[in-house]
MARMARLUM-781796 format. One line per 8 residues: number of its first residue (from 1); for each residue x, y, z of N, C-alpha, C. Coordinates in steps of 0.1 Angstrom, whole numbers, m for minus. Layout:
NUM) X,Y,Z,X,Y,Z,X,Y,Z ~ ...;
END
This chain:
1) 888,220,m479,896,231,m474,910,232,m481 ~ 914,244,m484,928,245,m490,936,253,m480 ~ 948,249,m478,958,255,m469,970,259,m478 ~ 974,272,m477,985,277,m485,994,284,m476 ~ 1007,280,m476,1017,286,m468,1023,298,m475 ~ 1020,310,m470,1025,322,m475,1040,325,m472 ~ 1044,320,m460,1057,321,m455,1057,324,m440 ~ 1068,320,m433,1070,322,m419,1058,315,m411;
9) 1050,323,m404,1038,317,m397,1025,321,m404 ~ 1026,326,m416,1014,331,m423,1008,320,m433 ~ 996,317,m431,989,307,m439,976,313,m444 ~ 972,310,m456,959,313,m461,951,300,m461 ~ 940,301,m454,931,289,m452,918,293,m459 ~ 914,284,m468,902,287,m476,892,276,m474 ~ 880,279,m470,869,269,m468,863,265,m481 ~ 855,254,m480,848,249,m492,839,260,m498;
17) 833,269,m489,824,279,m494,832,292,m497 ~ 845,291,m498,854,302,m502,855,313,m491 ~ 853,310,m479,857,320,m468,872,318,m466 ~ 878,330,m464,893,330,m463,898,336,m450 ~ 908,329,m444,915,334,m432,930,334,m435 ~ 936,345,m431,951,346,m431,956,348,m417 ~ 966,339,m413,971,340,m400,984,347,m400 ~ 987,355,m389,1000,361,m386,1007,367,m399;
25) 1001,376,m406,1008,382,m417,1021,389,m413 ~ 1032,387,m420,1045,392,m417,1047,405,m425 ~ 1057,413,m420,1063,424,m427,1076,420,m433 ~ 1078,421,m446,1091,418,m451,1102,427,m446 ~ 1114,422,m445,1125,429,m439,1128,424,m425 ~ 1138,430,m418,1141,426,m405,1143,411,m404 ~ 1151,405,m413,1154,391,m413,1145,383,m422 ~ 1134,388,m427,1125,381,m436,1126,387,m450;
33) 1128,378,m460,1128,383,m474,1117,376,m482 ~ 1107,370,m475,1095,366,m482,1089,378,m489 ~ 1083,376,m500,1076,387,m508,1064,392,m500 ~ 1061,404,m502,1049,410,m496,1036,402,m498 ~ 1028,401,m488,1015,394,m489,1006,403,m497 ~ 1000,397,m507,990,404,m516,976,397,m516 ~ 975,387,m508,962,380,m508,951,388,m500 ~ 939,385,m503,928,390,m496,922,380,m486;
41) 914,384,m476,908,375,m467,896,381,m461 ~ 887,372,m455,876,377,m447,880,379,m433 ~ 890,372,m428,894,373,m414,910,372,m414 ~ 916,380,m406,930,379,m403,933,378,m388 ~ 941,369,m384,944,367,m370,958,372,m367 ~ 960,377,m355,973,382,m351,976,376,m337 ~ 986,367,m336,989,360,m324,996,369,m314 ~ 1003,379,m318,1010,389,m310,1016,400,m318;
49) 1020,410,m311,1023,423,m319,1038,425,m322 ~ 1043,415,m329,1057,416,m334,1056,417,m349 ~ 1066,424,m356,1065,427,m370,1064,415,m379 ~ 1069,404,m375,1069,392,m384,1055,384,m382 ~ 1046,391,m375,1033,384,m372,1021,394,m373 ~ 1023,407,m373,1013,417,m371,1009,426,m382 ~ 1013,422,m395,1011,431,m406,997,430,m412 ~ 987,432,m404,973,430,m408,969,439,m419;
57) 976,451,m420,972,460,m431,976,456,m445 ~ 985,446,m445,989,440,m458,978,432,m465 ~ 968,427,m457,958,418,m462,947,426,m468 ~ 944,422,m481,933,429,m488,919,424,m484 ~ 909,430,m489,895,426,m487,888,431,m475 ~ 894,441,m468,888,447,m456,884,436,m446 ~ 894,427,m442,890,416,m433,888,421,m419 ~ 881,412,m411,879,414,m397,892,410,m390;
65) 898,418,m382,911,415,m375,908,410,m361 ~ 913,398,m358,912,392,m345,925,392,m338 ~ 926,397,m326,938,398,m318,936,398,m303 ~ 924,392,m299,921,392,m285,915,378,m281 ~ 917,375,m268,912,362,m263,896,362,m264 ~ 891,351,m267,876,349,m267,871,341,m279 ~ 858,339,m279,852,331,m290,842,340,m297 ~ 842,338,m310,832,345,m318,830,338,m332;
73) 819,341,m338,816,336,m351,817,348,m361 ~ 826,347,m370,828,358,m380,825,353,m394 ~ 815,359,m400,812,355,m414,810,340,m415 ~ 803,334,m405,800,320,m404,812,311,m400 ~ 823,317,m396,835,309,m392,836,310,m377 ~ 836,298,m371,838,297,m356,853,298,m352 ~ 856,308,m344,870,311,m341,871,314,m326 ~ 881,308,m320,884,310,m306,899,312,m304;
81) 902,323,m296,916,326,m292,918,323,m278 ~ 929,315,m276,933,310,m263,946,317,m259 ~ 947,321,m246,959,328,m241,970,319,m238 ~ 982,321,m244,994,314,m242,1005,324,m240 ~ 1018,319,m240,1029,328,m238,1040,326,m248 ~ 1048,337,m251,1058,337,m261,1072,332,m255 ~ 1072,328,m242,1084,323,m236,1080,313,m225 ~ 1090,308,m218,1088,298,m207,1086,305,m194;
89) 1085,318,m193,1085,326,m181,1072,334,m179 ~ 1061,328,m184,1048,334,m183,1047,348,m190 ~ 1055,349,m201,1054,361,m209,1063,373,m204 ~ 1071,371,m194,1079,381,m188,1090,385,m198 ~ 1095,376,m206,1106,379,m215,1101,384,m229 ~ 1091,378,m235,1087,382,m248,1072,385,m250 ~ 1065,384,m239,1051,388,m239,1042,376,m241 ~ 1029,380,m244,1019,370,m245,1018,365,m260;
97) 1010,354,m261,1008,348,m274,994,342,m275 ~ 988,343,m286,974,337,m288,975,325,m297 ~ 968,314,m293,965,303,m302,951,306,m307 ~ 950,305,m320,937,306,m327,932,293,m331 ~ 920,290,m327,913,277,m330,901,280,m339 ~ 901,272,m350,891,274,m360,883,262,m362 ~ 870,263,m365,861,252,m369,857,255,m383 ~ 863,247,m393,861,250,m407,858,236,m414;
105) 847,236,m421,844,224,m429,844,211,m421 ~ 840,212,m408,839,201,m399,853,197,m393 ~ 863,205,m396,876,202,m390,880,212,m380 ~ 888,208,m370,893,216,m360,908,220,m363 ~ 910,233,m364,924,238,m367,929,246,m356 ~ 942,246,m353,948,254,m343,961,259,m348 ~ 963,272,m347,975,280,m351,981,285,m337 ~ 993,280,m334,999,283,m321,1007,296,m321;
113) 1007,304,m331,1015,316,m331,1030,314,m327 ~ 1035,322,m319,1049,321,m314,1049,314,m300 ~ 1043,303,m299,1043,295,m286,1058,293,m281 ~ 1060,296,m268,1073,295,m263,1075,285,m252 ~ 1065,276,m250,1065,267,m238,1057,255,m240 ~ 1059,245,m232,1050,233,m232,1036,238,m227 ~ 1026,230,m231,1012,234,m227,1009,227,m214 ~ 1002,234,m206,996,228,m194,983,221,m198;
121) 979,213,m188,966,205,m191,955,215,m193 ~ 955,226,m185,944,236,m187,944,242,m200 ~ 956,245,m206,957,251,m219,953,241,m230 ~ 957,228,m228,953,218,m237,938,217,m238 ~ 931,217,m226,917,216,m225,910,228,m232 ~ 916,240,m230,911,252,m236,912,252,m251 ~ 922,246,m256,924,245,m271,914,235,m276 ~ 912,224,m269,902,214,m273,908,205,m284;
129) 899,197,m291,904,187,m301,910,194,m313 ~ 921,189,m318,928,195,m329,929,184,m340 ~ 924,187,m352,927,179,m364,940,184,m371 ~ 941,197,m373,952,203,m380,959,213,m372 ~ 972,211,m370,980,220,m361,991,227,m369 ~ 991,240,m367,1002,249,m372,1011,252,m361 ~ 1023,246,m362,1032,245,m351,1046,251,m353 ~ 1050,261,m345,1064,267,m346,1074,256,m342;
137) 1085,255,m349,1095,245,m346,1109,250,m345 ~ 1112,263,m348,1125,267,m351,1134,271,m338 ~ 1127,272,m327,1135,275,m315,1138,289,m314 ~ 1146,293,m303,1151,306,m300,1140,316,m296 ~ 1132,319,m306,1120,328,m303,1108,320,m298 ~ 1108,307,m302,1096,299,m300,1101,285,m294 ~ 1092,276,m292,1096,262,m288,1106,257,m299 ~ 1115,249,m294,1125,242,m303,1119,229,m308;
145) 1127,222,m316,1121,209,m322,1117,199,m311 ~ 1124,198,m301,1121,188,m290,1108,192,m283 ~ 1107,204,m279,1095,209,m272,1083,209,m282 ~ 1085,213,m294,1074,213,m304,1069,198,m305 ~ 1078,189,m305,1073,175,m306,1065,171,m294 ~ 1069,176,m282,1061,174,m270,1047,180,m271 ~ 1047,192,m276,1034,199,m278,1025,192,m288 ~ 1031,187,m299,1023,179,m308,1017,167,m302;
153) 1025,160,m294,1020,148,m288,1008,151,m278 ~ 1009,163,m271,999,166,m262,986,170,m269 ~ 986,175,m281,974,178,m288,969,168,m298 ~ 979,159,m302,975,147,m310,967,150,m323 ~ 972,159,m331,965,162,m343,967,151,m354 ~ 959,152,m364,961,143,m376,971,149,m386 ~ 971,162,m387,981,168,m396,988,179,m389 ~ 1001,180,m391,1009,191,m386,1016,198,m397;
161) 1015,212,m397,1021,220,m406,1032,228,m398 ~ 1045,224,m400,1056,232,m393,1057,246,m398 ~ 1060,255,m389,1062,269,m393,1072,276,m385 ~ 1076,288,m388,1085,296,m380,1098,289,m378 ~ 1104,285,m390,1117,279,m390,1126,286,m400 ~ 1139,283,m399,1148,290,m408,1147,284,m422 ~ 1146,294,m432,1146,290,m446,1156,300,m453 ~ 1157,299,m466,1165,309,m473,1160,323,m473;
169) 1147,324,m469,1140,337,m468,1137,341,m454 ~ 1142,333,m444,1140,337,m430,1154,336,m423 ~ 1160,348,m423,1174,348,m417,1174,352,m403 ~ 1167,344,m395,1167,346,m380,1176,335,m374 ~ 1180,337,m361,1188,327,m355,1180,315,m350 ~ 1173,309,m359,1165,297,m356,1169,285,m365 ~ 1165,274,m362,1169,262,m369,1159,259,m380 ~ 1164,251,m390,1155,247,m401,1145,236,m397;
177) 1137,232,m406,1126,222,m403,1132,208,m400 ~ 1144,205,m405,1149,192,m405,1151,187,m390 ~ 1154,196,m381,1156,192,m367,1143,186,m362 ~ 1132,192,m365,1119,187,m361,1115,174,m368 ~ 1119,173,m380,1115,161,m388,1124,149,m385 ~ 1135,151,m378,1144,140,m376,1138,129,m368 ~ 1138,117,m373,1132,105,m366,1117,104,m367 ~ 1111,113,m374,1096,113,m375,1092,104,m387;
185) 1080,98,m385,1074,90,m396,1063,99,m402 ~ 1059,94,m414,1047,100,m421,1050,115,m424 ~ 1061,118,m430,1064,131,m434,1061,133,m449 ~ 1053,143,m452,1050,146,m466,1058,159,m470 ~ 1069,158,m477,1077,169,m481,1072,173,m495 ~ 1063,182,m495,1057,186,m508,1064,197,m515 ~ 1065,197,m528,1072,207,m536,1061,218,m541 ~ 1052,221,m532,1042,231,m535,1038,239,m523;
193) 1032,250,m525,1028,258,m513,1014,255,m508 ~ 1006,246,m516,992,244,m512,989,229,m509 ~ 979,228,m501,975,214,m497,960,215,m495 ~ 953,204,m500,939,204,m499,935,192,m491 ~ 925,193,m482,921,183,m473,906,183,m470 ~ 900,172,m469,886,170,m465,885,162,m453 ~ 875,163,m444,874,156,m432,875,141,m434 ~ 869,136,m444,868,122,m447,882,116,m451;
201) 891,125,m455,904,121,m459,915,123,m449 ~ 912,126,m437,922,127,m426,929,114,m424 ~ 942,114,m422,950,102,m420,946,95,m407 ~ 948,82,m405,946,76,m393,957,79,m383 ~ 969,80,m388,981,84,m379,986,98,m383 ~ 992,105,m374,996,118,m376,1006,119,m388 ~ 1003,129,m396,1012,132,m407,1018,146,m406 ~ 1030,148,m410,1036,161,m410,1037,166,m425;
209) 1031,178,m427,1031,183,m441,1040,195,m442 ~ 1051,193,m450,1061,204,m452,1058,211,m466 ~ 1054,223,m466,1051,231,m478,1063,240,m482 ~ 1063,244,m494,1072,254,m499,1064,267,m498 ~ 1071,278,m494,1064,291,m492,1059,296,m506 ~ 1048,302,m506,1042,308,m518,1050,321,m522 ~ 1055,327,m511,1061,341,m513,1076,340,m511;
END
């Protein structure tokens, strides 16, 4: 499987048989200067209906758009959406959020969207086992570095891809990735936008993979 960070919370995930998923495609502008998304996909997921996550029309290839709670198989890909919240007040401040869980190439992936709270045991059980976690870490709109660390411990993935943090192309009032990385072991700070992984190559201990945005 290949994982490519397009920018912000948007990733292109490509299976070994070339099925493609794009998560939370953003709209450039409004604090984001990442270049427009030009990739195509078979499936696009939308965790919530905010402009930095809901630009599904930008994705080429006439993809199936997923934006509701439930489980389904789309083009051979097993996908499950779990209901979460965008804030610590049950969604009363910023609304609901969806975690999308994927079974791809024998690996369990989870994209937490704009998660705004610690997970309950019920939510952890609904998400299930996680090998690869896409985790917001920037705070303010989502969980901050400390809470993100708590969420990561509760799900115990093998690989963590931080997202939704301040960069030169994300001019939101959020923090950079360094706050989350502080004191962490096994950090891979890669100078590329892509990462390739097979089930048999998963690390024994959790690793954090920091990518450069493709856009």
